[in-house]
C-alpha positions as CSV (number, residue, x, y, z in Angstrom):
1,M,12.8,-20.9,4.5
2,I,13.1,-18.3,1.3
3,T,11.8,-18.5,-2.2
4,V,13.8,-17.2,-4.8
5,L,11.4,-16.3,-7.6
6,S,12.5,-16.2,-11.2
7,A,9.8,-13.7,-12.7
8,T,9.9,-14.7,-16.6
9,N,9.5,-17.6,-18.4
10,R,12.2,-16.9,-20.9
11,K,14.9,-20.0,-21.0
12,D,18.3,-19.1,-20.7
13,S,18.1,-15.6,-19.7
14,N,20.0,-13.5,-17.3
15,T,17.2,-13.3,-14.8
16,I,17.5,-16.8,-14.2
17,R,21.5,-16.7,-14.1
18,V,20.8,-13.8,-11.3
19,A,18.5,-15.9,-9.4
20,R,20.3,-18.7,-8.9
21,I,23.2,-16.4,-7.7
22,V,20.8,-15.1,-5.3
23,E,19.9,-19.0,-4.5
24,K,23.4,-19.6,-3.9
25,S,24.3,-16.8,-1.9
26,L,21.5,-17.0,0.3
27,N,22.1,-20.7,0.8
28,N,25.8,-20.2,1.9
29,A,24.9,-17.4,4.1
30,G,23.0,-20.0,5.8
31,T,19.7,-19.6,4.6
32,K,17.3,-22.4,3.3
33,T,16.1,-21.6,-0.1
34,Q,13.5,-23.2,-2.6
35,F,13.9,-21.9,-6.5
36,L,10.8,-21.0,-7.8
37,D,11.1,-20.5,-12.1
38,L,8.1,-19.2,-14.0
39,A,9.5,-21.2,-16.8
40,A,8.4,-24.2,-15.3
41,L,4.9,-23.2,-15.4
42,P,2.5,-25.8,-17.3
43,R,1.6,-24.8,-20.7
44,D,-1.9,-26.0,-20.0
45,L,-2.2,-23.1,-17.3
46,F,-2.4,-20.3,-19.8
47,V,-6.3,-20.5,-20.5
48,P,-8.5,-17.5,-19.6
49,E,-10.9,-20.3,-17.4
50,H,-8.1,-20.4,-14.9
51,Y,-8.6,-17.1,-13.9
52,W,-11.8,-18.1,-12.0
53,N,-11.1,-21.8,-12.0
54,T,-7.5,-22.3,-11.0
55,P,-6.1,-25.9,-12.1
56,K,-4.4,-28.6,-10.2
57,S,-1.3,-28.0,-11.9
58,F,-0.8,-24.6,-10.2
59,E,-1.2,-26.3,-6.8
60,P,2.8,-26.8,-6.3
61,F,3.8,-23.1,-7.2
62,Q,0.8,-22.3,-4.6
63,K,2.2,-24.1,-1.9
64,M,5.8,-22.6,-2.7
65,V,4.5,-19.2,-2.1
66,T,2.1,-20.2,0.5
67,E,4.7,-21.9,2.8
68,T,7.7,-19.7,2.2
69,D,9.0,-17.1,4.9
70,G,9.7,-14.7,2.4
71,I,10.6,-14.1,-1.5
72,V,13.0,-12.6,-3.3
73,V,11.7,-11.5,-6.4
74,V,14.4,-11.8,-9.3
75,V,12.5,-9.8,-12.2
76,P,13.4,-8.4,-15.6
77,E,12.4,-5.2,-17.4
78,Y,10.6,-6.0,-20.8
79,N,9.3,-2.8,-22.7
80,G,9.3,-0.7,-19.8
81,S,7.5,-3.3,-17.5
82,F,8.0,-6.7,-15.9
83,P,7.2,-9.7,-18.1
84,G,3.4,-10.7,-18.7
85,V,3.5,-14.2,-17.4
86,F,4.7,-12.6,-13.6
87,K,1.4,-10.7,-13.7
88,Y,-0.6,-13.9,-14.5
89,F,1.1,-16.1,-11.8
90,I,0.1,-13.2,-9.0
91,D,-3.3,-13.0,-10.4
92,L,-3.6,-17.1,-10.1
93,L,-2.2,-16.7,-6.1
94,K,-5.1,-17.3,-3.7
95,F,-6.2,-13.8,-2.8
96,P,-5.7,-12.3,-0.4
97,E,-3.6,-14.7,1.8
98,S,-0.8,-15.8,-0.6
99,L,0.7,-12.3,-0.4
100,Q,-0.4,-10.9,2.5
101,N,2.2,-10.2,5.4
102,M,4.6,-11.9,2.9
103,P,8.2,-10.2,3.3
104,V,9.4,-9.2,-0.6
105,A,12.5,-8.3,-1.6
106,F,13.5,-7.5,-5.4
107,V,16.4,-7.8,-7.7
108,G,16.1,-5.8,-10.8
109,V,17.8,-7.0,-14.0
110,A,18.2,-5.4,-17.4
111,A,20.2,-4.8,-20.8
112,G,19.5,-1.4,-20.4
113,V,20.5,1.7,-18.0
114,F,17.6,1.6,-15.8
115,G,18.3,-2.0,-14.1
116,A,14.4,-2.9,-13.9
117,L,13.6,0.4,-11.7
118,R,10.3,0.5,-13.9
119,S,9.7,-3.3,-12.9
120,I,10.2,-2.8,-9.6
121,E,7.8,-0.1,-9.3
122,Q,5.1,-1.4,-10.9
123,L,5.5,-4.3,-8.7
124,E,5.6,-2.4,-5.8
125,H,2.2,-1.2,-6.1
126,I,1.0,-4.5,-6.7
127,F,2.8,-6.3,-3.6
128,H,1.3,-3.4,-1.4
129,Y,-1.9,-3.7,-2.9
130,R,-1.7,-7.7,-1.8
131,G,-0.4,-6.6,1.4
132,A,3.0,-7.9,1.4
133,H,5.9,-6.4,3.4
134,L,8.4,-4.8,1.1
135,F,12.2,-4.9,2.0
136,N,13.5,-1.3,1.9
137,R,16.4,-2.1,-0.2
138,F,16.4,-3.8,-3.6
139,V,19.4,-4.5,-6.0
140,L,19.4,-3.0,-9.6
141,L,21.5,-4.9,-12.1
142,P,21.5,-2.3,-15.4
143,K,23.7,-3.5,-18.2
144,V,23.6,-6.9,-16.4
145,E,26.2,-8.6,-18.8
146,E,28.4,-5.9,-17.6
147,K,27.8,-7.0,-13.9
148,L,29.0,-10.5,-14.0
149,N,31.8,-12.6,-14.7
150,K,32.5,-14.5,-18.1
151,E,30.4,-17.7,-16.6
152,K,27.4,-15.4,-15.4
153,T,27.7,-17.1,-11.9
154,E,28.9,-13.9,-9.9
155,I,28.2,-10.6,-9.5
156,T,31.7,-8.6,-10.5
157,D,30.6,-5.0,-10.1
158,E,31.7,-4.1,-6.7
159,F,28.8,-1.3,-6.4
160,A,26.1,-3.7,-7.2
161,K,27.8,-6.7,-5.2
162,K,28.1,-4.5,-2.1
163,L,24.3,-3.9,-2.1
164,F,23.7,-7.4,-3.0
165,T,26.0,-8.6,-0.2
166,Q,23.7,-6.3,2.2
167,M,20.7,-7.5,0.8
168,I,21.7,-11.4,1.4
169,A,22.7,-10.6,4.5
170,E,19.5,-8.4,5.8
171,F,16.6,-10.0,4.2
172,P,16.5,-13.2,5.9
173,R,16.4,-11.1,9.2
174,F,13.9,-8.8,8.1
175,A,11.8,-11.8,6.9
176,N,12.2,-13.6,10.5
177,A,11.1,-10.3,11.9
178,I,7.8,-10.5,10.0
179,K,7.4,-14.3,10.4
180,Q,7.4,-13.7,14.5
181,T,4.5,-11.2,14.0
182,R,2.5,-13.7,11.4
183,S,2.9,-16.5,14.0
């Protein structure tokens, strides 16, 4: 099973729309998925005490990460970085076991011209530190509004679609190969 993670808690964002496209595409390719939306994090989670005492309300999210075979992170770029809620989410995950040897792929979403490249570069350092295995291809969707159809349910840009299709086809195989070495 692959977890598709929408790495923002902003409601009705392009990030969640693209994450749903990832989910649908993986399912259509025969890969079982689960969807992790940071907008669903309970509000009671956001107090400083939880850095050293993670509450029970976080357990379902922890379980989704712990029990997955790989994660596709769909991340926006906000102010030259990734959303703070995603860093907080990573900080709440059990260390080191949550991301240790975890296959991870990235899809970057941005209104600007860099397509969340800065977000992904920063996340690569964090995920390396946490011991994850990073998929060697990521998809950038700069000027995301121009890359999606009117309904925002499909990627229409041919170059982005080609990269996206390759990632959808190859990441589950990568995750499975890593899973075989973890077992």
